[in-house]
C-alpha positions as CSV (number, residue, x, y, z in Angstrom):
1,M,-35.6,-41.3,-17.0
2,F,-32.4,-40.9,-18.9
3,S,-30.4,-37.6,-18.9
4,P,-29.9,-36.0,-22.3
5,A,-26.4,-35.4,-23.7
6,D,-24.8,-32.1,-22.9
7,G,-21.5,-30.4,-22.4
8,A,-19.6,-30.6,-19.1
9,G,-21.0,-28.3,-16.4
10,T,-23.9,-27.9,-13.9
11,V,-27.5,-27.4,-15.0
12,D,-30.9,-27.0,-13.3
13,I,-33.5,-29.7,-13.7
14,T,-37.0,-28.3,-14.1
15,V,-40.3,-30.1,-14.3
16,T,-43.2,-28.7,-16.3
17,T,-46.9,-29.6,-15.7
18,A,-50.1,-28.0,-16.7
19,G,-49.7,-25.9,-13.6
20,G,-46.4,-24.5,-14.6
21,T,-42.7,-25.0,-14.4
22,S,-40.7,-25.7,-11.2
23,A,-38.6,-22.9,-9.9
24,T,-34.8,-23.4,-10.0
25,G,-32.7,-23.8,-6.9
26,A,-29.7,-25.5,-5.5
27,G,-31.7,-28.6,-4.9
28,D,-32.3,-29.2,-8.6
29,H,-28.7,-29.1,-9.8
30,F,-27.3,-31.8,-12.0
31,T,-23.6,-31.9,-13.1
32,Y,-22.4,-33.2,-16.4
33,L,-18.9,-34.7,-16.1
34,S,-16.4,-35.0,-18.9
35,P,-15.6,-38.7,-19.7
36,P,-12.3,-39.8,-18.3
37,P,-9.4,-39.7,-20.8
38,P,-8.4,-43.0,-22.3
39,P,-5.6,-44.7,-20.5
40,P,-2.1,-44.2,-21.9
41,A,-1.0,-46.8,-24.3
42,A,1.4,-49.5,-23.1
43,P,4.9,-49.4,-24.7
44,T,5.7,-51.5,-27.7
45,V,9.1,-52.7,-28.9
46,T,9.6,-53.0,-32.6
47,G,13.4,-53.4,-32.9
48,V,16.6,-54.1,-30.9
49,S,20.0,-53.2,-32.4
50,P,22.4,-54.9,-32.2
51,A,20.4,-58.1,-31.7
52,S,23.3,-59.8,-29.8
53,G,26.1,-59.1,-27.4
54,S,28.4,-60.6,-24.9
55,T,27.3,-62.5,-21.9
56,A,29.5,-60.1,-19.9
57,G,27.0,-57.3,-20.6
58,G,27.9,-53.7,-21.4
59,T,26.7,-53.8,-25.0
60,V,25.2,-50.5,-26.1
61,V,21.7,-51.5,-27.4
62,D,19.3,-49.2,-29.3
63,I,15.7,-50.1,-28.6
64,T,13.0,-48.7,-31.0
65,G,9.2,-48.7,-30.7
66,A,6.3,-46.6,-29.6
67,D,5.2,-45.0,-26.3
68,L,8.6,-45.7,-24.8
69,G,8.9,-42.3,-23.1
70,G,9.1,-42.2,-19.3
71,A,10.4,-45.8,-19.0
72,T,10.8,-46.9,-15.5
73,A,12.6,-50.1,-16.4
74,V,14.1,-51.9,-19.3
75,D,14.7,-55.6,-18.7
76,F,16.6,-58.3,-20.7
77,G,14.9,-61.5,-19.8
78,G,14.0,-60.1,-16.5
79,L,17.4,-58.5,-15.7
80,P,17.5,-54.7,-15.5
81,A,19.5,-52.8,-18.0
82,D,21.1,-49.4,-17.4
83,V,19.2,-46.7,-19.4
84,V,21.3,-44.1,-21.1
85,A,18.7,-42.2,-23.1
86,D,14.9,-42.4,-23.4
87,T,12.5,-40.9,-25.9
88,A,9.0,-41.8,-27.0
89,T,10.4,-43.9,-29.9
90,E,13.9,-44.9,-28.8
91,I,15.8,-46.0,-25.7
92,V,19.5,-46.5,-25.5
93,V,20.7,-48.9,-22.8
94,F,23.7,-51.0,-21.6
95,S,22.8,-54.7,-21.7
96,P,23.1,-56.6,-18.4
97,A,25.4,-59.6,-17.8
98,D,23.5,-62.9,-18.4
99,A,23.9,-66.5,-19.4
100,A,24.2,-67.4,-23.0
101,G,20.8,-67.6,-24.8
102,T,18.0,-65.5,-26.3
103,V,15.8,-63.3,-24.2
104,D,13.0,-60.8,-24.7
105,V,13.7,-57.1,-24.1
106,T,10.7,-55.4,-22.3
107,V,10.1,-51.8,-21.5
108,T,8.0,-50.7,-18.5
109,T,6.2,-47.4,-18.2
110,A,3.4,-46.1,-16.1
111,A,1.0,-47.5,-18.7
112,G,2.3,-51.1,-18.5
113,I,4.9,-53.5,-19.9
114,S,5.5,-54.1,-23.5
115,A,4.3,-57.4,-24.9
116,T,7.0,-59.8,-26.0
117,T,7.4,-60.5,-29.7
118,A,10.2,-61.8,-32.0
119,A,11.1,-58.2,-32.7
120,D,12.3,-57.6,-29.1
121,Q,14.7,-60.6,-28.8
122,F,18.4,-60.2,-27.9
123,T,20.9,-63.0,-27.9
124,N,23.7,-63.2,-25.2
125,L,26.7,-64.8,-26.8
126,S,29.4,-66.7,-24.9
127,P,33.0,-65.5,-25.2
128,P,34.8,-67.4,-28.0
129,T,36.3,-70.7,-26.9
130,A,38.5,-70.9,-30.0
131,A,41.6,-68.8,-30.4
132,P,41.4,-65.9,-32.7
133,T,42.6,-66.0,-36.3
134,V,43.8,-63.1,-38.4
135,T,43.0,-63.4,-42.1
136,G,43.7,-59.9,-43.3
137,V,45.4,-56.6,-42.4
138,G,44.6,-53.4,-44.3
139,P,46.4,-51.3,-45.1
140,A,49.3,-53.7,-45.0
141,S,51.9,-51.0,-44.5
142,G,52.3,-47.7,-42.6
143,S,54.7,-45.2,-41.2
144,T,57.3,-46.1,-38.6
145,A,55.9,-43.2,-36.6
146,G,52.7,-45.2,-35.9
147,D,49.1,-44.1,-35.7
148,T,48.1,-45.7,-39.0
149,T,44.4,-46.7,-38.8
150,V,44.5,-50.5,-39.5
151,D,41.6,-52.8,-40.2
152,I,42.2,-56.3,-39.0
153,T,39.8,-59.1,-40.2
154,G,39.5,-62.7,-39.0
155,T,37.4,-64.9,-36.7
156,N,36.9,-65.0,-32.9
157,L,38.3,-61.5,-32.6
158,D,35.7,-60.2,-30.1
159,G,36.8,-59.5,-26.6
160,A,40.4,-58.8,-27.7
161,A,42.6,-58.0,-24.7
162,A,45.5,-57.0,-26.9
163,V,46.6,-56.4,-30.5
164,D,50.3,-56.5,-31.1
165,F,52.5,-55.4,-34.0
166,G,55.6,-57.5,-33.7
167,G,55.2,-57.4,-29.9
168,A,54.3,-53.7,-29.6
169,A,50.8,-52.9,-28.4
170,A,48.4,-51.2,-30.7
171,T,45.5,-48.9,-29.6
172,I,42.2,-50.7,-30.1
173,V,39.5,-48.4,-31.5
174,S,36.7,-50.9,-32.1
175,D,36.3,-54.7,-31.8
176,T,33.8,-57.2,-33.2
177,G,34.0,-61.0,-33.8
178,T,35.3,-60.5,-37.3
179,Q,36.9,-57.1,-37.3
180,I,39.2,-55.0,-35.1
181,V,40.2,-51.4,-35.9
182,V,43.4,-50.2,-34.3
183,L,46.0,-47.5,-34.4
184,S,49.4,-49.0,-35.1
185,P,52.2,-48.4,-32.6
186,A,55.5,-46.9,-33.6
187,G,58.0,-49.3,-35.0
188,T,61.2,-49.8,-37.0
189,A,61.3,-50.3,-40.7
190,G,60.5,-53.9,-41.7
191,V,57.8,-56.6,-41.6
192,V,56.0,-57.7,-38.4
193,D,53.2,-60.1,-37.6
194,V,50.0,-58.6,-36.2
195,T,48.5,-60.9,-33.5
196,V,45.3,-60.7,-31.5
197,T,45.0,-62.0,-28.0
198,T,41.6,-62.9,-26.3
199,A,40.7,-65.1,-23.3
200,A,40.9,-68.1,-25.6
201,G,44.5,-67.5,-26.7
202,T,46.7,-65.6,-29.3
203,S,46.3,-65.9,-33.0
204,A,48.9,-67.9,-34.9
205,T,51.2,-66.0,-37.2
206,S,50.9,-66.3,-41.0
207,A,51.6,-64.4,-44.1
208,A,48.0,-62.9,-43.9
209,D,48.8,-61.0,-40.7
210,Q,51.9,-59.2,-41.9
211,F,52.3,-55.4,-41.7
212,T,55.2,-53.5,-43.2
213,Y,56.7,-50.5,-41.4
214,A,58.0,-48.2,-44.2
215,A,60.7,-45.6,-43.3
216,A,60.2,-42.1,-44.6
217,V,62.0,-41.7,-47.9
218,V,64.8,-39.1,-47.7
219,P,65.8,-37.8,-51.1
220,P,69.6,-38.2,-51.7
221,I,71.8,-35.2,-51.7
222,V,73.1,-34.7,-55.2
223,P,76.4,-32.6,-55.4
224,P,76.4,-29.8,-57.8
225,T,77.6,-30.7,-61.3
226,S,80.5,-28.7,-62.7
227,P,79.6,-27.1,-66.0
228,P,81.3,-28.7,-69.1
229,P,84.3,-26.8,-70.5
230,P,83.5,-24.4,-73.3
231,V,83.8,-25.6,-76.9
232,V,86.7,-23.9,-78.7
233,P,86.0,-23.4,-82.4
234,P,88.8,-24.4,-84.9
235,T,91.3,-21.7,-85.8
236,S,91.2,-22.3,-89.6
237,P,90.2,-19.2,-91.6
238,P,86.5,-19.0,-92.3
239,P,85.3,-19.9,-95.8
240,S,84.2,-17.2,-98.2
241,P,80.5,-16.5,-97.8
242,P,78.3,-17.9,-100.6
243,V,76.5,-15.7,-103.0
244,V,72.9,-15.5,-101.9
245,P,70.3,-14.4,-104.4
246,P,67.9,-11.8,-103.3
247,V,64.8,-13.1,-101.5
248,S,61.4,-11.7,-102.1
249,S,59.7,-10.4,-99.0
250,P,57.0,-12.7,-97.7
251,P,53.5,-11.4,-97.5
252,A,52.6,-9.7,-94.3
253,V,51.1,-12.0,-91.7
254,P,48.5,-10.5,-89.4
255,P,49.3,-10.7,-85.7
256,V,47.9,-13.8,-83.9
257,S,45.7,-13.0,-81.0
258,P,47.0,-14.5,-77.7
259,P,44.9,-17.5,-76.4
260,P,42.4,-16.6,-73.7
261,P,43.6,-17.0,-70.2
262,A,43.0,-20.3,-68.6
263,V,39.9,-20.4,-66.4
264,P,40.6,-21.8,-62.9
265,P,38.5,-24.8,-61.9
266,T,35.5,-24.2,-59.8
267,P,36.4,-24.8,-56.1
268,K,34.5,-27.6,-54.4
269,T,31.7,-26.4,-52.2
270,A,32.5,-29.3,-49.8
271,L,35.8,-27.6,-49.0
272,V,35.1,-23.9,-49.3
273,G,31.3,-23.5,-48.8
274,Y,28.6,-21.9,-50.9
275,P,28.5,-18.3,-52.1
276,E,25.4,-17.9,-50.0
277,F,25.1,-18.0,-46.2
278,A,22.1,-17.8,-43.8
279,V,21.6,-15.8,-40.6
280,G,19.0,-16.5,-37.9
281,A,18.3,-14.8,-34.6
282,D,19.0,-16.4,-31.3
283,A,16.2,-16.8,-28.7
284,G,14.0,-13.8,-28.3
285,G,14.6,-12.4,-31.8
286,T,12.5,-12.6,-34.9
287,G,11.6,-15.8,-36.6
288,T,12.8,-14.4,-39.9
289,V,15.9,-16.0,-41.5
290,S,17.9,-14.0,-44.1
291,V,19.9,-15.7,-46.8
292,Y,22.7,-13.4,-48.1
293,N,24.7,-13.4,-51.3
294,A,28.5,-13.2,-51.3
295,D,28.4,-9.4,-51.5
296,G,26.2,-9.1,-48.4
297,S,23.0,-8.4,-50.4
298,V,19.9,-10.3,-49.3
299,A,19.0,-13.2,-51.6
300,N,16.0,-14.5,-49.7
301,I,14.0,-14.0,-46.5
302,A,12.0,-16.8,-44.9
303,T,10.0,-17.7,-41.8
304,P,10.5,-21.4,-41.5
305,F,8.6,-21.6,-38.2
306,G,6.1,-18.8,-38.7
307,A,6.3,-15.0,-38.4
308,S,5.4,-15.0,-34.7
309,Y,8.1,-17.5,-33.7
310,T,10.7,-16.1,-31.3
311,A,12.7,-19.1,-29.9
312,G,15.7,-18.7,-32.2
313,V,16.7,-20.3,-35.4
314,R,19.9,-22.3,-36.1
315,V,20.7,-22.4,-39.8
316,A,22.7,-24.1,-42.6
317,V,22.6,-24.0,-46.4
318,A,23.3,-26.9,-48.7
319,D,22.2,-28.1,-52.2
320,L,20.2,-31.2,-51.4
321,N,18.4,-31.6,-54.7
322,N,21.2,-30.8,-57.1
323,D,19.5,-27.9,-58.8
324,G,22.4,-25.5,-58.2
325,S,20.7,-23.5,-55.5
326,P,21.3,-24.4,-51.9
327,E,18.4,-25.2,-49.7
328,L,17.8,-23.4,-46.3
329,I,17.9,-25.7,-43.3
330,A,16.5,-24.4,-40.1
331,G,16.4,-25.9,-36.6
332,T,14.5,-24.7,-33.6
333,G,15.9,-23.0,-30.5
334,P,15.1,-23.5,-26.9
335,G,11.6,-23.3,-25.5
336,V,9.6,-25.1,-28.2
337,E,9.2,-28.6,-29.5
338,N,12.3,-29.5,-31.5
339,Q,11.9,-29.4,-35.3
340,V,14.0,-29.2,-38.5
341,V,12.6,-27.6,-41.6
342,I,14.1,-27.6,-45.1
343,L,13.1,-25.0,-47.7
344,D,13.8,-25.3,-51.4
345,G,16.5,-22.9,-52.5
346,T,14.7,-22.0,-55.7
347,T,11.0,-22.1,-54.9
348,H,11.4,-21.4,-51.2
349,Q,8.7,-24.0,-50.5
350,Q,9.0,-26.5,-47.7
351,L,10.7,-29.8,-48.8
352,A,10.7,-31.6,-45.5
353,S,9.9,-31.1,-41.8
354,F,10.6,-33.5,-39.0
355,E,11.4,-33.9,-35.2
356,P,14.9,-35.4,-34.8
357,F,14.3,-36.0,-31.1
358,E,11.4,-36.8,-28.8
359,A,8.6,-34.3,-28.7
360,T,9.3,-33.5,-25.1
361,F,12.8,-32.2,-25.9
362,T,12.5,-28.4,-26.1
363,D,16.0,-27.1,-25.6
364,G,17.0,-26.5,-29.3
365,V,19.0,-28.3,-32.0
366,F,22.0,-27.5,-34.2
367,V,22.2,-28.3,-37.9
368,T,25.2,-28.8,-40.2
369,T,25.8,-30.6,-43.6
370,G,28.4,-32.6,-45.5
371,D,28.5,-35.7,-47.7
372,V,29.1,-38.8,-45.5
373,N,27.6,-41.6,-47.7
374,G,29.5,-40.7,-50.9
375,D,26.6,-40.0,-53.2
376,G,27.7,-36.4,-53.9
377,V,24.9,-34.8,-52.0
378,P,25.4,-33.2,-48.6
379,D,23.8,-35.1,-45.7
380,L,22.4,-33.5,-42.6
381,I,23.7,-33.8,-39.1
382,V,21.4,-32.7,-36.2
383,T,22.7,-32.4,-32.6
384,P,20.8,-31.3,-29.4
385,D,21.6,-28.2,-27.4
386,Q,21.7,-27.9,-23.6
387,S,20.1,-30.7,-21.5
388,G,20.4,-33.2,-24.4
389,G,22.9,-36.0,-24.5
390,P,25.8,-35.8,-26.9
391,I,23.8,-37.5,-29.7
392,V,24.7,-37.2,-33.4
393,A,21.7,-37.9,-35.8
394,V,22.6,-38.3,-39.5
395,Y,20.0,-38.0,-42.2
396,D,20.3,-38.7,-46.0
397,G,20.5,-35.4,-47.7
398,A,19.4,-36.6,-51.1
399,A,16.3,-38.1,-49.5
400,L,15.5,-34.9,-47.8
401,G,15.8,-33.1,-51.1
402,R,13.0,-35.4,-52.3
403,G,10.9,-34.7,-49.2
404,Q,11.8,-38.0,-47.5
405,V,13.3,-38.3,-44.0
406,V,15.8,-41.2,-43.9
407,Q,18.1,-41.6,-40.9
408,L,21.5,-43.0,-41.8
409,A,23.0,-43.3,-38.3
410,R,22.6,-42.2,-34.6
411,F,25.3,-42.4,-32.0
412,F,27.0,-40.5,-29.2
413,G,29.5,-38.0,-30.6
414,I,31.2,-37.4,-27.2
415,N,32.1,-40.5,-25.4
416,D,30.2,-39.6,-22.2
417,P,26.5,-40.7,-22.5
418,N,25.8,-39.1,-19.1
419,F,26.8,-35.6,-20.3
420,R,23.7,-33.3,-20.7
421,G,25.2,-30.2,-22.3
422,G,24.4,-31.3,-25.8
423,D,26.9,-31.2,-28.6
424,R,27.7,-29.2,-31.8
425,A,29.1,-30.6,-35.0
426,A,30.7,-29.8,-38.4
427,L,31.7,-31.8,-41.4
428,G,34.8,-31.5,-43.5
429,D,37.3,-33.7,-45.3
430,I,40.3,-33.2,-43.0
431,N,42.3,-36.2,-44.1
432,G,42.0,-35.6,-47.9
433,D,40.3,-38.9,-48.7
434,G,37.3,-37.2,-50.4
435,V,34.8,-38.0,-47.7
436,A,33.6,-35.5,-45.2
437,D,34.8,-36.3,-41.7
438,L,32.8,-35.5,-38.6
439,I,34.0,-33.0,-36.0
440,V,32.0,-33.0,-32.7
441,S,32.4,-30.6,-29.8
442,A,30.9,-30.6,-26.4
443,G,28.1,-28.2,-25.7
444,F,27.6,-25.7,-22.8
445,G,28.7,-27.0,-19.5
446,G,31.4,-29.2,-21.0
447,G,35.0,-28.4,-21.6
448,P,36.1,-27.3,-25.1
449,R,36.5,-31.0,-26.0
450,V,36.6,-32.1,-29.6
451,A,36.2,-35.5,-31.2
452,I,36.9,-36.2,-34.8
453,Y,35.5,-39.3,-36.7
454,N,36.5,-40.8,-40.0
455,G,33.8,-39.9,-42.4
456,A,34.0,-43.2,-44.2
457,T,32.7,-44.9,-41.0
458,I,29.9,-42.6,-40.1
459,A,27.1,-44.2,-42.0
460,S,27.8,-47.5,-40.2
461,G,26.5,-46.0,-36.9
462,A,29.7,-47.1,-35.2
463,P,32.3,-44.5,-36.4
464,T,36.0,-44.6,-35.6
465,E,38.0,-41.6,-34.4
466,L,40.9,-40.3,-36.5
467,M,42.7,-39.1,-33.4
468,P,42.2,-39.0,-29.6
469,D,39.9,-36.2,-28.3
470,F,41.6,-32.9,-27.5
471,F,40.8,-29.4,-26.1
472,A,40.4,-26.6,-28.6
473,F,40.8,-23.9,-25.9
474,E,41.8,-24.0,-22.2
475,S,40.7,-27.2,-20.7
476,S,39.3,-25.4,-17.6
477,L,36.6,-23.7,-19.6
478,R,33.1,-25.0,-19.3
479,N,31.2,-23.3,-22.1
480,G,31.9,-25.8,-24.9
481,V,33.1,-24.7,-28.3
482,Y,31.5,-23.9,-31.7
483,V,33.1,-25.6,-34.7
484,T,33.2,-25.5,-38.5
485,A,35.6,-26.8,-41.2
486,G,36.8,-25.5,-44.5
487,D,40.0,-25.3,-46.7
488,L,41.4,-21.9,-45.6
489,T,44.7,-22.3,-47.5
490,G,43.8,-24.1,-50.7
491,K,45.7,-27.3,-49.9
492,G,42.8,-29.6,-50.9
493,Y,41.5,-30.6,-47.5
494,A,39.5,-28.9,-44.8
495,D,41.0,-27.0,-41.9
496,L,39.5,-27.0,-38.4
497,I,37.9,-23.7,-37.3
498,F,36.8,-23.1,-33.7
499,G,34.7,-20.4,-32.0
500,A,34.5,-19.8,-28.3
501,G,31.4,-21.0,-26.6
502,P,28.8,-18.8,-24.8
503,G,30.4,-16.9,-21.9
504,G,33.7,-16.7,-23.7
505,A,35.4,-13.9,-25.6
506,P,34.7,-13.9,-29.4
507,R,37.9,-15.8,-30.1
508,V,38.3,-17.7,-33.4
509,R,41.0,-20.2,-33.9
510,A,42.0,-22.2,-37.0
511,V,44.4,-25.1,-37.2
512,D,45.9,-27.4,-39.9
513,P,44.5,-31.0,-39.2
514,A,47.5,-32.6,-41.0
515,V,49.7,-31.5,-38.1
516,L,47.2,-32.9,-35.6
517,L,46.9,-36.2,-37.5
518,S,50.6,-36.7,-37.6
519,A,50.8,-36.0,-33.8
520,A,47.8,-38.0,-32.8
521,G,48.1,-39.5,-29.4
522,N,50.9,-37.1,-28.4
523,F,48.8,-34.0,-27.5
524,Q,45.7,-33.2,-25.4
525,S,45.3,-29.5,-26.2
526,L,46.0,-27.3,-29.2
527,D,48.4,-25.5,-26.9
528,D,50.7,-28.5,-26.5
529,P,54.2,-28.4,-28.0
530,A,53.5,-31.4,-30.2
531,V,51.1,-29.4,-32.3
532,S,52.8,-26.0,-32.1
533,G,53.0,-25.8,-35.9
534,A,49.3,-26.4,-36.5
535,G,48.1,-22.8,-36.0
536,L,46.7,-21.0,-39.0
537,A,44.8,-18.2,-37.3
538,D,43.9,-17.0,-33.8
539,F,42.0,-13.7,-33.4
540,F,39.1,-12.0,-31.8
541,S,36.1,-11.2,-34.0
542,G,35.0,-7.9,-32.5
543,D,35.4,-6.6,-29.0
544,P,37.5,-9.0,-26.9
545,T,35.8,-7.8,-23.7
546,T,32.4,-9.2,-24.7
547,R,31.4,-12.6,-23.5
548,G,29.0,-14.0,-26.1
549,G,31.4,-16.4,-27.8
550,A,31.7,-16.7,-31.6
551,R,29.4,-18.8,-33.8
552,V,31.3,-19.8,-36.9
553,A,30.6,-21.1,-40.4
554,V,32.4,-21.1,-43.8
555,A,31.3,-19.7,-47.2
556,N,33.0,-18.9,-50.5
557,L,32.6,-15.1,-50.8
558,D,35.3,-14.3,-53.3
559,G,35.1,-17.3,-55.6
560,D,38.7,-18.5,-55.0
561,A,39.9,-21.9,-53.8
562,K,40.0,-20.8,-50.1
563,A,37.2,-21.0,-47.6
564,D,36.1,-17.7,-46.0
565,V,35.0,-17.6,-42.4
566,I,31.6,-16.1,-41.2
567,V,31.3,-15.2,-37.6
568,G,28.0,-14.4,-35.8
569,S,28.0,-12.5,-32.5
570,G,26.8,-14.3,-29.4
571,T,24.1,-13.5,-26.8
572,G,24.3,-10.1,-25.3
573,T,26.6,-8.7,-28.1
574,A,24.2,-7.3,-30.7
575,S,23.5,-9.2,-33.9
576,T,26.7,-8.6,-35.9
577,V,27.8,-10.7,-38.8
578,T,31.5,-10.4,-39.8
579,A,33.2,-12.2,-42.7
580,Y,36.9,-12.8,-43.3
581,T,38.3,-14.1,-46.6
582,G,40.8,-16.9,-46.5
583,A,43.3,-14.6,-48.2
584,A,42.8,-11.9,-45.5
585,I,43.3,-14.6,-42.7
586,A,46.5,-15.8,-44.4
587,A,47.8,-12.2,-44.7
588,N,47.2,-11.4,-41.0
589,P,46.3,-14.5,-38.9
590,T,46.0,-12.5,-35.7
591,D,43.9,-9.6,-36.9
592,P,42.5,-10.2,-40.4
593,A,40.7,-7.4,-42.3
594,A,36.9,-8.0,-42.5
595,D,35.4,-8.5,-45.9
596,L,31.8,-8.0,-44.6
597,N,30.6,-6.5,-41.3
598,F,26.9,-5.6,-40.7
599,D,24.2,-5.7,-38.1
600,A,21.7,-8.3,-39.3
601,L,19.0,-7.4,-36.8
602,P,19.3,-3.7,-35.8
603,G,18.3,-3.2,-32.1
604,F,18.5,-6.9,-31.2
605,T,21.2,-7.8,-28.8
606,G,20.6,-11.5,-28.4
607,G,23.1,-12.7,-31.0
608,V,22.8,-14.6,-34.3
609,F,23.5,-18.0,-35.7
610,V,25.3,-18.3,-39.1
611,G,25.5,-21.2,-41.5
């Protein structure tokens, strides 16, 4: 006979006849077994970027697809690549050295090897055999002090061993076959040729490769001008005064009201922040996020991950749909599957929700915003917390405002792909070009290292740095650093604001990036003499004996043209939120008066995130 269907488990088999039903016992047991689970799916590769690289190997390649997690091998035409990062949908590797030609990129997991298709092909390119040529230099002039970011265009430029400005070596930032970005060396006033040297030779000089070093203009000293001698009137006797007829008094004229005072322009939120700010608990606290008005009153309360959620919420606010009310952006803390949720600032309904990293990553994310693609809408930056690589994921803010998730770029923000302390980020226009620049700091376990990228290059996925990396605090520290940016002084560009990482005192430090840009390459720490004039503020927000660090953000609480600083207390130091206006910081940079100071979560000592 055939057994009937049933759930998993052991049952007795009984037989019934006219004489009765058999007694049950151990001998009549039958066990139903659950069907075996389906085998895991083999990986598939749907994209390889870039699709070509040097035969020498070492090209950073981003492989996308499905079921890529747990990769045991990635091969380029049978040659193993070095895996840098691995998720279910993305793997980052260094290509192996190989002969020129096109190969298939395959991924191997416990479930099998990906099938080869046209989408997985990678082409190894031989080094150029022709000498490089330079067809353009932009900008075509810069300071004699050097460190001008110069974009060199031409042909056969890849593999550049040197770029020289009149014989002086420049610092190479990035290099492709048709474009090299460098920092100009110091030089003397005048015109020089820019040459590129590769294994195939040195570019010939021409009018197209010329760069002009411009000396700083010193205004001439003008001696004071002596006043003219007084005019002496003639000594002839004065004439008799004419007879003047009486004049009728004019009618009374009512007084004219003075014109209304000029209304100052509204400060840009990109430089000073929004009047609202958000506060979320760290791990172990409530899942409720509060959005506050400039006066400290509560504007909105939300539970982006549910009322029972306790893993901590990292927060930011930004107007993604241009309705005048900033949206609430929330990221998960450690211990749960990573997720980012955006809630509409007006309706408080969910606009978008997505996982920026693989589902197995459960150590939390950080969120920050700023316009990097020039559409006037803040874009979203997501970075991983501890155990994650120093990845920066960039998402189109306008698309998120419409409920769509569109990734603009993804890259390593700290040039150490093996680092597993995560990273933190901020956006602010530090060079005054109208585009938000990206500031990235190392996460916990790393030194207080900071990298700053030109915002105009971020959307390309291969951003260039505005200056060499530096340490915001003592280089011996290993708790990373929190970072934000805002115009503290009203100069028209964003200043850099740092907060100590977890395990450090609640120290807040602000510096003028103009000083750092002018001294780029001549300092490694904010304590170096070359940048001694950069300091804008350096103070402790709260008890300096505590060791929770200082989470920092900017907002515009008083409506002026200066950013105000919001500080959230760290783990183990209550849940205090303190705000300092830009004016108060300028008045007392070492101990500014607080504009707001309150306990956001009475009784909770796990700290808060602000944004």
